[in-house]
C-alpha positions in Angstrom: 49.3 33.0 -131.2 52.1 34.5 -129.1 55.8 33.7 -129.9 58.0 32.5 -127.1 61.6 33.7 -126.9 64.2 31.2 -128.0 65.3 30.4 -124.4 61.8 29.7 -123.2 61.1 27.5 -126.2 64.3 25.5 -125.6 63.5 25.1 -121.9 60.0 23.9 -122.9 61.4 21.3 -125.3 64.0 20.2 -122.8 61.3 19.8 -120.1 59.0 17.8 -122.5 61.9 15.5 -123.5 62.9 14.8 -119.8 59.2 14.0 -119.0 59.0 11.6 -122.0 62.2 9.9 -120.9 60.8 9.4 -117.4 57.6 8.0 -118.8 59.5 5.7 -121.2 61.7 4.3 -118.4 58.8 3.9 -116.1 57.1 1.6 -118.7 60.2 -0.6 -119.2 59.8 -4.1 -117.8 61.6 -4.6 -114.5 63.9 -7.6 -113.7 62.1 -10.0 -111.4 65.2 -10.2 -109.2 65.1 -6.4 -108.6 61.3 -6.5 -107.9 61.7 -9.3 -105.4 64.6 -7.6 -103.7 62.6 -4.4 -103.3 59.6 -6.4 -101.9 61.8 -8.3 -99.4 63.4 -5.0 -98.2 60.0 -3.3 -98.1 58.4 -6.1 -96.0 61.4 -6.5 -93.7 62.0 -10.2 -94.5 65.7 -9.6 -95.0 66.0 -8.0 -91.6 64.3 -10.9 -89.9 66.6 -13.5 -91.5 69.6 -11.3 -90.7 68.7 -10.9 -87.1 68.2 -14.6 -86.7 71.6 -15.3 -88.2 73.1 -12.6 -86.0 71.5 -14.2 -82.9 72.8 -17.6 -83.8 76.3 -16.4 -84.5 76.3 -14.4 -81.2 75.3 -17.6 -79.3 78.3 -19.4 -80.9 80.7 -16.6 -80.3 79.9 -16.2 -76.6 78.9 -19.7 -75.8 75.6 -20.9 -74.2 76.5 -19.4 -70.8 77.1 -15.9 -72.2 74.1 -16.2 -74.5 71.9 -16.9 -71.5 72.5 -13.4 -70.2 72.8 -11.4 -73.5 71.2 -10.8 -76.9 72.7 -9.3 -80.0 70.3 -6.6 -81.2 71.5 -5.0 -84.4 74.5 -3.7 -86.3 74.4 0.1 -86.7 77.4 2.0 -88.1 79.7 -1.0 -87.8 78.9 -1.5 -84.1 77.0 -4.5 -82.9 74.6 -3.5 -80.1 74.3 -6.1 -77.4 71.7 -6.1 -74.6 73.0 -7.7 -71.4 70.8 -8.8 -68.5 72.9 -7.6 -65.6 76.1 -5.7 -64.8 78.1 -8.8 -63.8 77.5 -10.4 -67.2 78.2 -7.0 -68.9 81.6 -6.8 -67.2 82.5 -10.3 -68.1 81.6 -9.7 -71.8 83.6 -6.5 -71.7 86.6 -8.4 -70.6 86.1 -10.8 -73.5 85.2 -8.1 -76.0 88.2 -8.5 -78.3 87.9 -12.3 -78.6 84.2 -12.1 -79.2 84.7 -9.4 -81.9 87.3 -11.5 -83.7 85.0 -14.5 -83.7 82.1 -12.5 -85.1 84.2 -10.9 -87.7 85.3 -14.4 -88.9 81.7 -15.8 -88.8 80.0 -12.7 -90.3 82.4 -10.8 -92.5 79.5 -9.3 -94.6 78.0 -7.7 -91.5 80.9 -5.3 -91.2 81.1 -5.5 -87.4 84.0 -3.3 -86.2 83.1 -2.8 -82.6 80.8 -4.1 -79.8 78.5 -1.9 -77.7 77.1 -3.4 -74.5 74.1 -2.0 -72.7 72.3 -3.3 -69.6 68.6 -3.9 -69.6 65.9 -6.6 -69.5 66.2 -9.3 -72.2 63.2 -9.9 -74.4 61.6 -13.3 -73.9 63.1 -15.9 -76.2 62.0 -19.4 -77.0 65.7 -20.6 -77.0 
């Protein structure tokens, strides 16, 4: 049997120990709350609920008239992306940007909305 130098033997023992620790932690029971949170994120249920809440709060912030011509899409990097049906509505929303932003920040502080980004385009069909 061949003898390993001390450095190689130490590395071998360290590697084995790390492997055993990973196996041990992998066998530990998981908290049901953590498992459910992972499942919700993986399936996208959290995003669906958040987008519906965002759409409802957008409707409140701009009023029914403004909501008829615009849709809040998503928050990315602190910016709420808003799709607007035509340039006239886009210009009107731009004029009201600061008031709308303040309302949304009060209604949805956890969303972290710091700015609004408007873009023109066709609105997706909605049942509302």
